N, C-alpha and C positions, 0 to 999 in steps of 0.2 A: 504494500500500500504506500503510495507516494503522496505527500502533502505538498502542495504548491504554495510557496511563500510569496505574498504580494507586497508591493510597496506600502499599501495601507496597513498591513499587518506589522511591518517593520516600524512604520511611523507610530502606530498605536503603542508598540512596545517601548519605543524611545520616549514617548510622552509619559508612560508609566514609570520608567526609570527616572526621568527628570523630576517627576512628582515625588518619588521616594527620596531622591537626593535632596530636594527642597525640604522635606520633612526631617531628614537627618540633620541638615544644616540648622534648622530651627531648634531641634533638640540640643545639639551641641551648643548653640548660642545660649539657650536657656540654662544649661548646666554651667557654662562659663560664668554667666551673669550671676547665678545663684551662689557660685563658689567665691565670688569676690566679697570682700568686706564691705559693709555699708558705710558710705561716706556721703557728705554733702557735695553735690556737683552743680555747677551753674547751668542755667538753661543753654547757654552758648556751648558749653562743653558737651552736654547731652546731645545737642544737634550735631556736633563734630563727630561724636562716637557713632551716632546713627548713620551719618554720612559714610563713615569708614566701613561700617557693616554692609551698607548697600554696595559700596565699591567692591568689597571682597566677594559678595554674592555675584556680582557681574564679572568677576575675574580680574578686576582692575587692582592688582597688587604687585608688589615686588618681593623678591626673596630676601631673607635675612642677610645673605652674602652681599646682595646689591646694596642694601641699606648700610651695611658695615663699610663698604668701599666708597660710599657717597662722600663728596668733599664737604 
């Protein structure tokens, strides 16, 4: 018995994988945030942190090595 794989089937699987990855990212973010000590943070700093999280989710980040070698 042969099952024919269609582009729609592949696309549906990619969507499911992307959704699972998003959920995993959300869980990791929650664990990290809960593991941090509670401190008072300004609204500006909160916006900066939220922006950084969004950049990471988009893949807009650099490696630690790149950061270390920056002037």
